[in-house]
N, C-alpha and C positions, 0 to 999 in steps of 0.2 A: 623252981617248980612251975610247969606250964599246965594249962587246962586243955584237955582234949575231949572232943565229942566222938562218940562211938555208936555203931549199930552192930548187932550180932544176933545169933540164934542161941537161945537158952533152952533149958528143959521145958519151959512153958511156952516157947515160941519166940517170936521176934522181940528183941529188947533194944533199948537205946538210952543214952544218958551222957553224962560228962564225968571225967575223973581227972585228978591232978597227979601228974607224974613227970619225971625228968625227960621222958622220951616216949614216942609212940610204941616202941618195943616193950617198955615197962607197962604201959597200959594193956598191951596184949597179954603179958604174963599175968597181970591181975585178973583180967577177964577169964583166962583159961583156968586159973585157980578156983574161980567161982563156977566153973562148968559152962561157961559161955564161949561159943566159937565166934571170934571177931570177924566181921565182914568188912567194916570200914572204920578207919580211925583217922581223924584229922584235927588240926588245931582248932580250938573252940572259936577263936577270933575269926578265922577264915570261914568256919561254919556259920557264924552269926551274920557275917557281912559278905555274902557271895557277890561275885560280879553280876551286874544286871544282865539278864539274857538279852540276846540280840533283838528278840521280838519286842522288848520293852523300850529299846532305844531307837527303834526305827518305826516310822509310820507303817500302817498295814500294807499299803501298796508297794512299799520298798522291801518288805520282808522276803528273804530268800526262801525258796521252796526246795523240798527234797525231790530230786529228779530221778528218772529211771536208772541212770548210770550210777547214782549213789546206792540204790537198792541192789544193783548188780554187784558192785564192789562189796557191799555189806554181806550179801549172801555167799559170794565166793570166798571172801576172807574168813567169815565165820565157819564155813565148811572146812577150810584148811586148818584153822585153829582147833576146832572140835575133834577133827580126825587125828590131830597130833596129841590129843589128850589134855589140852589146856582147859581149865575150868571156865564155865560160862561167864562168871563175873570178871575173871581176869581177862578173858578174851574181849569182852565188851569194853573194859578199861583201855585195852590197847587200841581198839577200833575208835574209841572216842578221841584218843590223842592223835590218831592218824587221819581222822576225817577232815577233808578239805572244805566241805560245805558246812557253814555254821548251823544251818537248820538241821542237818543230819546229825551234827555233833550234839546239839541240844536234845534232839529226839532220843539218841542213844543214851545220853546221860539220864534222861527221865526214865527210860526203860530199865537201866541199871539200878536206879534208885527204887523202882517198883519191885525189882527182883530182890533187892536187899531187905525189903519189907516182908518177904516171905511168899510172894506170889510166883506163879509159874510164868515162863517166858511167853506163852501164848496170851495170857491175861495182860502181861505188860505191853505186848505189841497191840492188843486190842484197844488199849487206851489211846492209840494214835491212828484212828481210821482214815485220816487224810493221807497217811504215809503207807500203811499196810492194809491192803484190801481184805475182803472176807476170805478169798481163796488162799491168800498168803497165811493168814492166821489159822485157817482150818488145816493147812498142811503142816504148820508148826505143831499144832495140837496133836496131829497124828504122829509126828516124830517123837513128841514127848511120851505118847502112850506106848509106842513100839520101841523106844530107846534108840532110834536111828535118826537123831536130829541132824547129824553130819550129812547123811545121804539125802535127807529132805532138803537141806539148804543147797546141795549141789543140783538137785532137780529143779528147785525154784530158780536158781541162777540160769539154767538152760531155758526154762520157761520164760523168764523175763528177757533173756537175750533174743528169743524168737519174737516176742512182742515188739521189742525195740526194732528189730530188723524189718518187721512188717510196716511199722510206722515210717521208717526211713524210706522204704520202697514207695509208699504212697506219696510222701512229700516229694520225692524225686520225680515221680510220674506226673504229678500235678503242677510242677513248677512251670513248665513251658505253656500249658493251656492257661494257667492263671495269668502269666505275663501277657499273653496275647489278648485275653479278655480285658485285662486292665488297660492295655494300650488302646483297644477299641473304645472303651468307655471314655478315656481321656480324649481321644480323637473326636468322638461325637460331641463331647462337651465344648471343646475348642471351636468346632465348626458352628455349633449352635450359638455360642456366645460372641464370636468374633467374625467368622467368615460370612455367614448368611446375613447378619445385619448390614455388612458393607455392601453386599449385592442388593439387599432390600432397597437401600437408598437409591442405587443406580437404576433399578427397575422402575421405581416409582417416578423418577424423573422422566423416563421415557413415555409414561402415560399409556402404555399398550396393555392389552389384556394378557394376563399371564396364564400359563398352563396350570391345571389343577394341582399337579405335584409340586410345582413351585409355590403355589399359594399355601399348601399344607406345610411345606418346609418353613416358609416365612412365619406362619401362625405358630408353629412349634417353637421356632427360635424366639419370637416375641414373648411367648408364654415363659420360656426358660429364662430369658433376661429379666422379665418382670417378677416372676414368682420362683426364681431359682432357689432362694432361701427356703421357700415352702417345700419344694421338692426334696432338698437335702434334709430338712427336718422330718419330712414324712418317711424318707428312707431310713434315717436313724431310728425313728419311732417304730417303724415296721420291723427292723432288725432286732431291737430290744424286745418288742412284743413277741416276736417269733421265738427268741431265746427263752423267754419266760414261759411261753406256752409249751415249748418242747421240754422244759424242765419238769412240768407237771406229769403225773403218772399216765393220764389219758393222752396228753400231747406226745409224750415220748413213745408210747405204744404206737400211735398213728404214724409218727415220723419214722420210727425204726422200720415199720412195715413198708412205708413209702420208699425208703432208701433201697429196699430190696427190689423195687420195681422200676427204678430209674434206668433209662437207657444207658448202655455201656457200663456205667459205674455199678448198677444193681447187682450184676452177676459177680463182680469182684468183691463187693461187700458181703454177699451171701457166702462165697467160698472162703473168704477170710474169717468170717464168723464161725463157720463150721470147722475150719482148721483149728481155730482157738478152742472150740468145744472139744474136739477129738483129742487134742494134746492135753488139755486140762483133765479130761476124763481118764485118759491113760495114766497120767501122773498120779491121780487120786487112787485108781485101782492098784497101781504098782506099789503104792505106799501103804496099802492095807485098808483103805477106806471101803466100807460096804457100798454096794452098787447104789442103793437108794440114797444114802447120804452123799455119795459122790455126785450123783445127779443134782441133788439139792444145792450143793455148793457150786457146781459148774453153771447151773442156771443163772446164778448171780454174777458170773464173771465173763459171760460171752459178749458183753457190751452191746447187746441188741435185745430189747425187752420183748419183742415179738417172738424171736427164736427162744428166748429165755422161757416164755410161757409154754412153748411147745416142749421144751426140755422138762419143765415141771410136769407137764402131762405125761411124758415118758416115765418120770419117777412115780407118779400116782399109779400108772398101769403096772409097773414093776412091783410096787407095794401090794397091789391086789393079786399078784401071782402071775402076771403076764410075763412072757419072755421079753428080753431086750429087743429082739428082732421084730416081734409083733408090735410092740409099743412104738418102736422107731418108724415102722411102716405106716402106722396110723397117724404119726405126727406130720407126715407129708413134707419133710424138709431134707430128706436124704435121697440121693440118686440110687438107681438099682444096683450099681457097682458097690456102693458103700453098704447097702443092705446085705448084699451077698457076703461081704467081708465080715459084717457083724454076725451073720449066720455061721460062718466058718469059725469065728472066734468063740461063739457060744458052744459049738460042737467040740472044739478042741480045748476049751478052757483057757484060751489065750486072748481074751477080749482086749486086755491092755496092749498087747503087741499089735493086734490088728487095728486098734484105735490109733496107735502111733503111725501105722501104715496109711490110715485114712488122713491123718494130719499132714503127713509128708506129701500125699497125693494132692490134697487141696493147696498146700503151700507151694508146690511146684506150679500148679495151675495159676495161682494168684501171682506168683513171680513172673510167669510168662505173660499174663494179662497186663500186669503193670508195666513190663518192658515194652509192650506193644500199645499201651494206652494212648501215648502221644500220636501214634500212627492211626489209631481208631478215631481220636477226637479231631485230628487235623482236617479231614474232609468236611466235617460239620462246621468247624471254624472257618474254613475257606468259603463254604456256601454262604454263611452268615455275613462274612466280610464282603463277598461279592455282591450280595443283595444290598448291603449298606452303601457300597461304592456306587452301585447302579442307581439307587434312589438319589444319592447326592449329585451324581453326575447329571442325571436327567433333570432334577429340580433346578440345578444351577445353570447348566449349559443349554437347555432347551430354549429359554427366553433369548439368550445371546444368539443362538442359531437362527431363531425366527426373526429377530431384529436384523441380523446380518443379511438374511435372505431377502427381507423386505427392502432393505437399503440397496441391495444389488439389483432388484427388479426396477427400482426407480432410476 
C-alpha cells in the first residue's frame, strides 16, 4: 500500500488530503465513491519533497525570464487545445511538459495549481503580473464570461505577434545609427586619451603660440586624462538617476510626452503607440467588452503614459454620454483621417472593424518610417561626424601648418 496526495472538487468545494491505496486509480475510485471529482493525484513522497524551483537554485540575476515568444507559443497552443475540446487543466499539463523555458514552465505549473484550488483562469494569471499584463488578463476574463476562451487566445496571439514585429522593426532600424554613434564615442575617447596628448608634447616643445581651437582641444584632453574616471562615474550616475526618475509617475509622464516631440523618432513613437491603441481597442470591442471598460483597459497597455491619460479622458467623456468621435477629437491625438474613420464606424456600428483599419494604417506608416529611418538619420550623423572631423583637423593640423609656413619663410 502506498500513500497518495490528492486534490479535487467535492459538494462543499475544493478538497485535498492523503489516502492509502495500491495505485492512483484506486484512489480515484475511492474519491468518486465519496462524491469527489479528483483533479490531481500523486505519490505523497513526491508531493512532500518536490524539486526545488529553478528560481531557488539560481541567484536573481541569473533567473530566466518569460519572453514574448513564450507567451506567443502559450496563447497559440492553448487556443488549439481548447478548440479541440481538451479540458483546461489537461491542456495546461501538456503545455507544462512541452515548455522549453524553465521560467514559463514554473509559471504554468503555478497557474495550474491555482486552478486546481478552485479559482478561475483569469485569477490564476493575475497572480503573475510580471508575465501576464493587465490587457492579457482582461481579455481572458472576457473569454471566461462569454465562453469563447479559444477565440480570445487566438486574438491575443495575433496581438502579441504584432507587438513583437514592431519591436523587431525598431531594433533593426536603430542598429546602424547605434553602431555609428558608438564608433564616434570610441573615436573621440581614443583621440582625447592618446592622440592629442602626443601632439601636446610636440607643440609645447616648439614654444610657439597655439591657435585657440588647439588650446581648447589640449585642455579638453588634459581634463579627460586627469578626470576621466569622474566623467565615467558621472555618466553612470546620470544614467541610473534618469532611469529612476523615468520610473516615477511624474517622470514617466514627462518623458513619454518628450518622446513624442523628438525629431525623427517622435512621429514614429506616436504612430506606433496609436497603432497599438487601435488594435487593442478593436480586439476588446470584438470580444464583447463595453466601450468604457475597453478604453480603461487599453489606456494601461498603450505603453505611453501621456497618451494613456488622453485615452482615459476619452473614457470619461464616453461615460458622461459623449460620442467616441467627439471625445477622440477633444483628446487631440488623432489625425483628421482617423477621426473620419471613427465617425463612419459609429454610424455603421462597426467601430471594431474601423479600428482595425486604423491600426493597419498606422502600422504601415510605422513600417515605412522604420525602413527609411536609417536614411533619415544618416544626414544628421554625417553632419555631426563632419563637424567632429573639422574640429579635430583644425585643432591638430593648424599649428603644424603655421610652424611649417614659418620655417618655410625662414
